[in-house]
C-alpha positions as CSV (number, residue, x, y, z in Angstrom):
1,M,-20.2,-10.0,18.2
2,G,-18.3,-9.6,14.9
3,Y,-18.8,-8.1,11.5
4,K,-20.3,-9.2,8.2
5,V,-17.4,-8.7,5.8
6,V,-17.2,-8.7,2.0
7,V,-13.9,-9.0,0.0
8,V,-14.4,-7.7,-3.5
9,G,-11.7,-8.9,-6.0
10,A,-11.0,-11.9,-3.8
11,T,-9.1,-13.8,-6.6
12,G,-6.5,-11.2,-7.2
13,N,-3.1,-10.8,-5.4
14,V,-4.4,-8.1,-3.0
15,G,-7.8,-9.7,-2.4
16,R,-6.2,-13.0,-1.4
17,E,-3.8,-11.2,0.8
18,M,-6.7,-9.4,2.5
19,L,-8.3,-12.7,3.3
20,N,-5.1,-14.1,4.7
21,I,-4.5,-11.0,6.9
22,L,-8.1,-10.9,8.2
23,A,-7.6,-14.5,9.3
24,E,-4.1,-14.0,10.7
25,R,-5.1,-10.9,12.7
26,E,-8.3,-12.6,13.9
27,F,-10.4,-9.8,12.8
28,P,-13.9,-10.3,14.4
29,V,-15.8,-11.8,11.5
30,D,-19.2,-13.4,12.0
31,E,-19.7,-14.0,8.3
32,I,-17.5,-13.4,5.2
33,T,-18.1,-13.7,1.5
34,A,-15.7,-13.4,-1.5
35,L,-16.8,-11.6,-4.6
36,A,-15.3,-11.5,-8.1
37,S,-16.2,-10.9,-11.7
38,R,-18.2,-13.4,-13.6
39,N,-14.9,-14.6,-15.3
40,S,-13.7,-15.8,-11.9
41,L,-17.1,-17.0,-10.6
42,G,-16.8,-20.1,-8.4
43,T,-13.0,-19.8,-8.0
44,E,-12.0,-21.1,-4.5
45,V,-10.1,-18.9,-2.1
46,S,-8.8,-19.5,1.4
47,F,-9.9,-17.7,4.6
48,G,-8.0,-19.3,7.5
49,D,-9.0,-23.0,7.5
50,K,-12.1,-22.3,5.4
51,T,-12.5,-22.4,1.7
52,L,-14.8,-19.8,0.0
53,K,-16.3,-20.0,-3.4
54,T,-16.5,-16.6,-5.1
55,K,-19.8,-15.1,-5.9
56,D,-20.8,-12.7,-8.6
57,L,-20.1,-9.0,-7.8
58,A,-22.6,-7.8,-10.3
59,D,-25.6,-9.4,-8.6
60,F,-24.5,-9.0,-5.0
61,D,-26.8,-7.1,-2.5
62,F,-24.6,-5.4,0.2
63,T,-27.6,-4.7,2.4
64,G,-26.9,-5.9,6.0
65,W,-23.2,-6.3,5.4
66,D,-20.9,-4.1,7.6
67,I,-17.6,-3.7,5.7
68,A,-16.6,-4.3,2.1
69,F,-12.9,-4.4,1.2
70,F,-12.5,-3.4,-2.5
71,A,-9.4,-4.8,-4.3
72,V,-10.5,-4.2,-7.9
73,G,-9.6,-1.5,-10.4
74,S,-11.1,1.9,-10.5
75,D,-13.6,1.1,-13.3
76,A,-15.4,-1.6,-11.3
77,T,-15.0,0.4,-8.1
78,K,-16.8,3.3,-9.7
79,I,-19.8,1.2,-10.3
80,Y,-20.0,-1.0,-7.2
81,A,-18.5,1.0,-4.3
82,P,-21.3,3.6,-4.4
83,K,-23.8,0.8,-4.6
84,A,-22.3,-0.8,-1.5
85,A,-22.2,2.5,0.4
86,S,-25.8,3.4,-0.5
87,Q,-26.8,0.0,0.9
88,G,-25.2,0.8,4.3
89,C,-21.9,-1.1,3.9
90,V,-18.7,0.8,4.7
91,V,-16.3,0.5,1.8
92,I,-12.5,0.4,2.3
93,D,-11.2,0.9,-1.2
94,N,-7.7,0.0,-2.5
95,S,-8.0,1.7,-5.9
96,S,-7.0,5.3,-6.6
97,L,-10.6,6.4,-7.4
98,Y,-11.5,8.1,-4.1
99,R,-8.0,9.0,-2.7
100,Y,-8.2,12.7,-3.7
101,D,-11.9,13.2,-2.9
102,P,-12.0,15.8,0.0
103,D,-15.1,13.9,1.4
104,V,-13.3,10.6,1.5
105,P,-10.7,9.9,4.3
106,L,-7.3,8.7,3.1
107,V,-5.9,6.7,6.0
108,V,-2.7,5.1,7.2
109,P,-3.6,4.1,10.8
110,E,-0.1,4.8,12.2
111,V,-0.3,8.3,10.8
112,N,-3.8,9.7,10.8
113,A,-6.2,7.1,12.4
114,E,-8.6,9.8,13.5
115,A,-9.4,10.6,9.9
116,V,-11.6,7.5,9.7
117,D,-14.2,9.5,11.7
118,G,-15.1,11.2,8.4
119,Y,-16.3,8.0,6.7
120,K,-20.0,8.8,7.0
121,K,-19.9,11.5,4.3
122,K,-19.7,8.9,1.6
123,M,-19.4,5.6,3.6
124,I,-16.1,5.2,1.8
125,I,-12.5,5.2,3.2
126,A,-9.6,5.2,0.8
127,N,-6.4,3.2,1.0
128,P,-3.3,5.1,-0.2
129,N,-0.9,4.2,-2.9
130,C,1.6,1.4,-1.9
131,S,4.6,3.6,-2.2
132,T,3.1,6.4,-0.1
133,A,1.8,4.1,2.7
134,Q,5.2,2.8,3.8
135,M,6.9,6.2,3.4
136,V,4.5,8.2,5.6
137,V,4.8,5.5,8.3
138,A,8.5,6.3,8.4
139,L,8.0,10.1,8.1
140,K,5.3,10.6,10.7
141,P,7.3,10.1,14.0
142,L,10.2,12.2,12.6
143,H,7.8,14.9,11.5
144,D,6.3,15.1,15.0
145,R,9.8,15.6,16.4
146,A,11.4,18.1,14.0
147,R,8.9,19.2,11.4
148,I,9.6,18.1,7.8
149,K,10.2,20.8,5.2
150,R,11.1,18.8,2.1
151,V,11.4,15.2,1.0
152,V,13.2,13.7,-2.0
153,V,12.4,10.1,-2.6
154,A,13.5,7.5,-5.2
155,T,11.4,4.3,-5.2
156,Y,12.4,0.8,-6.3
157,Q,9.0,-0.8,-6.8
158,S,8.4,-4.5,-7.3
159,V,6.4,-5.9,-10.2
160,S,3.6,-7.2,-7.9
161,G,2.5,-3.6,-7.7
162,T,1.3,-4.0,-11.3
163,G,-0.4,-7.4,-10.8
164,K,-0.2,-11.0,-11.7
165,E,0.5,-10.5,-15.4
166,A,3.6,-8.4,-14.4
167,I,4.8,-11.1,-12.1
168,D,4.4,-13.6,-15.0
169,E,6.2,-11.3,-17.4
170,L,9.3,-11.0,-15.1
171,W,9.4,-14.7,-14.5
172,N,9.0,-15.6,-18.2
173,Q,11.5,-13.0,-19.4
174,T,14.0,-14.2,-16.8
175,K,13.7,-17.8,-17.9
176,G,13.8,-16.7,-21.6
177,M,17.2,-15.0,-21.1
178,Y,18.8,-18.5,-20.6
179,V,17.0,-20.4,-23.4
180,P,17.8,-19.2,-27.0
181,G,14.7,-18.7,-29.0
182,Q,12.4,-18.3,-26.0
183,E,12.9,-14.6,-25.3
184,V,9.8,-12.9,-24.1
185,A,8.9,-9.5,-25.5
186,P,7.5,-6.9,-23.1
187,K,3.8,-6.6,-23.0
188,V,2.9,-5.3,-19.5
189,Y,5.8,-2.8,-19.4
190,P,7.1,-0.6,-22.2
191,K,10.6,-2.2,-21.9
192,Q,12.1,-5.4,-20.7
193,I,11.8,-5.7,-16.9
194,A,14.1,-8.8,-16.4
195,F,17.6,-7.6,-15.5
196,N,16.6,-4.0,-16.0
197,V,15.0,-1.0,-14.2
198,I,12.3,1.2,-15.7
199,P,11.9,4.8,-14.5
200,H,8.3,4.9,-15.5
201,I,5.3,4.0,-13.4
202,D,1.8,5.0,-14.5
203,V,1.2,7.6,-17.2
204,F,3.3,10.7,-17.9
205,L,1.9,14.1,-17.0
206,D,2.5,17.4,-18.7
207,D,5.3,18.5,-16.4
208,G,7.4,15.4,-17.1
209,S,6.5,13.5,-13.9
210,T,4.5,10.3,-13.9
211,K,1.2,9.9,-12.2
212,E,2.8,7.6,-9.6
213,E,5.1,10.4,-8.6
214,W,2.3,12.8,-8.4
215,K,0.3,10.4,-6.2
216,M,3.1,10.4,-3.7
217,V,3.1,14.2,-3.5
218,A,-0.7,14.6,-3.3
219,E,-1.2,11.7,-0.8
220,T,1.6,12.7,1.5
221,K,0.1,16.2,1.8
222,K,-3.4,14.8,2.5
223,I,-2.3,12.2,5.0
224,L,0.6,13.9,6.8
225,D,0.9,17.6,6.2
226,K,-0.1,19.9,3.3
227,N,3.0,22.0,3.8
228,I,5.5,19.3,3.1
229,K,7.3,19.7,-0.2
230,L,8.1,16.5,-1.9
231,T,9.6,15.3,-5.2
232,A,9.7,11.6,-6.2
233,T,11.3,9.5,-8.9
234,C,9.4,6.1,-9.2
235,V,11.2,3.2,-10.7
236,R,10.0,-0.4,-11.5
237,V,12.7,-3.0,-10.6
238,P,12.9,-6.8,-11.3
239,V,11.8,-7.8,-7.8
240,F,8.6,-9.9,-7.3
241,V,7.4,-8.5,-4.0
242,G,8.6,-5.7,-1.8
243,H,9.0,-1.9,-2.5
244,S,12.1,-0.1,-1.4
245,E,12.7,3.7,-1.1
246,A,15.7,5.9,-0.7
247,I,14.3,8.9,1.3
248,N,16.1,12.2,1.9
249,I,14.5,14.5,4.4
250,E,15.1,18.1,5.3
251,F,13.7,19.3,8.7
252,E,12.9,22.7,10.2
253,D,14.6,21.7,13.5
254,P,17.9,20.0,14.2
255,I,17.8,16.2,14.6
256,D,20.7,13.8,14.5
257,W,20.7,10.3,13.1
258,Q,21.1,8.6,16.6
259,E,17.9,10.4,17.8
260,A,16.1,9.6,14.6
261,Q,17.1,5.9,15.1
262,D,15.7,5.9,18.6
263,I,12.5,7.6,17.6
264,L,11.9,5.1,14.8
265,R,12.6,2.1,17.0
266,E,9.7,3.2,19.2
267,A,7.3,4.1,16.4
268,P,4.3,1.9,15.6
269,G,4.6,-0.3,12.5
270,I,8.3,0.2,12.2
271,M,11.2,-2.2,12.6
272,V,14.7,-0.7,12.5
273,I,17.5,-2.9,11.2
274,D,20.5,-0.5,11.0
275,K,24.0,-1.9,11.5
276,R,26.8,-0.2,9.7
277,E,28.3,-3.3,8.4
278,A,27.8,-5.7,5.4
279,G,24.3,-7.1,5.5
280,G,23.2,-4.8,8.3
281,Y,20.2,-3.6,6.5
282,I,16.9,-5.0,5.1
283,T,16.2,-5.9,1.4
284,P,12.9,-6.6,-0.3
285,V,13.4,-10.4,-0.2
286,E,13.6,-10.2,3.7
287,C,10.4,-8.2,4.1
288,V,8.0,-10.5,2.2
289,G,5.2,-11.7,4.4
290,D,5.9,-9.3,7.3
291,Y,3.7,-6.6,8.6
292,A,6.5,-4.1,9.5
293,T,7.9,-1.2,7.5
294,Y,11.6,-1.7,7.8
295,I,14.1,1.2,8.2
296,S,17.8,1.0,7.6
297,R,20.8,3.2,6.6
298,I,19.8,6.1,8.8
299,R,22.5,8.8,8.4
300,Q,23.1,12.5,8.4
301,D,22.9,14.5,5.2
302,S,25.6,17.1,5.5
303,T,24.5,19.0,2.4
304,V,21.6,20.7,4.2
305,E,21.3,22.3,7.6
306,N,19.0,19.7,9.1
307,G,19.0,16.6,6.9
308,L,18.7,12.9,7.1
309,S,18.7,10.0,4.6
310,L,17.3,6.6,5.2
311,W,16.3,3.3,3.4
312,C,12.7,2.1,3.7
313,V,11.5,-1.4,2.7
314,S,8.0,-3.0,3.0
315,D,5.9,-5.8,1.5
316,N,3.7,-3.8,-0.9
317,L,1.0,-6.4,-1.0
318,R,0.7,-6.1,2.8
319,K,1.4,-2.6,4.2
320,G,1.1,-1.1,0.8
321,A,-2.4,-2.6,0.3
322,A,-4.1,-5.5,2.2
323,L,-2.6,-4.9,5.7
324,N,-3.3,-1.2,5.6
325,A,-6.9,-1.9,4.6
326,V,-7.4,-4.4,7.4
327,Q,-5.8,-1.9,9.9
328,I,-8.3,0.7,8.7
329,A,-11.1,-1.7,9.5
330,E,-9.7,-2.4,12.9
331,V,-9.6,1.4,13.7
332,L,-13.1,1.8,12.2
333,G,-14.4,-0.9,14.5
334,K,-12.8,0.6,17.6
335,R,-13.6,4.3,16.9
336,C,-16.9,4.1,15.0
337,L,-18.7,0.8,14.5
338,K,-17.9,-0.7,18.0
339,K,-19.4,-4.1,17.3
340,G,-16.4,-6.4,17.6
């Protein structure tokens, strides 16, 4: 016996990826429906070998449905997620709206799967920020071994994290660079993204950090350990899909790079590609479409007593969003719902 599943925002990048992953992983689905705004009503989306026509989110009754994956912005989520929850449907939300609510579990299954048990407080489970998700998958097994004190991370985030309009802007700006008179001015981003990097994701806060950087701090503390100190610099780069991170870690206990490499090779959700030679590492182009969080460039940091540096790459539309949401549903089914 399977589940009755709803995908909200099914026409967007993440919503479509959710449908793909549900089919790929053979999630036990008895019935599935795709919802979208009225502007996208009737748009066809794929679920395995089936074609679904989107229905109107505004009129949908969630009564009798088991799980709703939300892949829409916070404004729509604020209206419809409580509605779904009040009608007995468990919401797995990809927006930032509920991540910092103490009554809503924030879950990365490889890190804190047990947190899903708290879903009944609001019938909502939050999916973390894409940059946080892949990072904590890498940090968790190392934290279990040597206790992390401090993390310094610089992210290199693809434009798909912003959405389809950002993908189009990068594509059109890149083409325009080669055709005189067809240059494309920035609209999605404050500066040109083609052949450039922008050290600015989300809004600026009073302390000079951006909200994206703040999210990584707050979410790591909630998911992994409130005592970890973390500072982040988040940068948008001209890559279509795949986020990369340069992570520097200071531990309480000694750990060398060889042991760290062995630990990460055995950790769930991680693939280590770490040869100290040209090309012996993973780049964003190579991670697209994969489930794994890839780790490369594991090395000692001699500037602190117990330090390591590493390179972390993942498909942000998958582990950073859709895959993590489906993994949450899988854990929810095994631990709590127990239907499939």
